[in-house]
C-alpha positions, 0 to 999 in steps of 0.5 A: 833649303833644298835638302828639306824639299819633299821630305815627308813629315807626319806631325802627331799631337795636340792641335788647336786654333791660335785666335788673335783679337787685334784692336786699340786701347784708349780708355779704362773700363768704368766697371773695373780697372782694366783696359777696353779693347776696341776690336778691329780684327780677328785672325785664326791660325793653326796652333800647337802641333798644327803650327809645327806642321805649318813650320814643316810646310814652310820648309818645303816639306810634304806634311801630314797632321794626325790629331783630335778635335771637338765635334764642333764648328771650331773643329771644322774651322781648324781643318779648313785653316790647316788646309789653307795653310798648306797642310793638305794631308789630314788625319783627324778624329773628332770627339763629343766629349772635348771641345776644340782647343782655342787659345785667344790672345788679345793684342793692342799695338803689338802689346799682348794684353790677355790670353784666354784658353778654352780646352779640355785636358782630360786623357783620351777615353777608350773610344777616343783612343781607339779612333785616334789609334786607327787614324794614326795607322791610316796616316802611316799606311797612306802617307808613309812618312820619313820623319815623325814629330810627336808634339805634346802640349799636355791636352790629353792626347798623349797617354802612355797607351797612345805614346806606345802606339805612336812609337810602335808605328813609327819604329815599324815604319823606320821613321826618324822620331822627334819628340817635344815633350811635356811634364806629364809623360816626359820620360814615356817617349823612349828610344827616339832620335831627337828629344827636345825639352826646354830647360824648365821641363828638363829641370823638372824631369831630372830634379836639377835645380842648380844654376846652369853649368855646362860641365854639370849638365853634361853628366845629367844629360848623359844619364838622361839619354841613357835612361830614355834611349835618345840618340840626340838631346836638344835643350832650348835655353831661351836667350842662352841658345841651345844645349845639345848632347848625343848618345856618344857623349858629344855636345855643348852649348851653342849661343844665340845672337842678340835680337829684338824679341817681340813675342816668344810664342811659337819658337819651340815649334820652329826649333823642333821642326828645323831640328828634325828636318836638319838631323834627318837630312845629314846636318851635324848636331852643331850645325843643327843647333845653329840653324835652330837658334836662327829659326827660333830667334827669327820667330821671336821677332814677330808678333804672335805664333808664326812659322819660320820663313825658309828664305830668311832662315837660309839667308841668315844661316849662310851669312853666319856660316860663310864668315 
């Protein structure tokens, strides 16, 4: 979409490699009752916050990523695949104390058989925080973003101290701030423009266990918005769409269209990216939620974590809004 072109977005958060092992299964192992994969292909993709950055690049935005990786070969590989994917502005720090996060998915005939995670989730050490904080400062000074997306995966990058520093730098620069939180530091992201949890995360944070009811969630959402000082709250509801609410008490649920779901991985990454870009560019919350439903739905129709495709997104959005 033309409105997204040349927007400068900085993605700060937990990056990783999404690794895919593809093959065929035609027998069960004689050693245990598990399938034997005859591997035919291996593929590495930008994952986590790097996939958010990739989504932004696919939208035509100028993108920078700021994160930490292990001081290992996989860390160098992560930087290379990000660069090859169009994420040219990179502000990394490396660590001797944690490996580069890798999520390996084993897939046969479009069926997800197994996932293996290699990671450390301990909080940043003092030296790591100092180095990461310096890289964030470099990113704001050299890249000068208009939009900042804070993407948390509970891998230890975001701590109360690093969240405070990221928010301070973002606000000083006058950036639009979007947050995709996780439970450990859920309410530490305060006074942001967009707060985007999924329903499970929102339930955990607010201790709301009842069945989804739009009237009931409105009061809970209003109280939460007041507590954290968010301007917009977008809650993803999986197949039920998106519930949005703003600090003026306006909002509601926007349902999604029925789709043939293949893989839900990466849908949240697409939603936070599209939502931040759309709200910053002047789309109304209702228009933004509709656009996000389309983006998330399209991603779910493909195997593996993959970014939104701008032409497909624009084409379907126009077909829906022109009716």
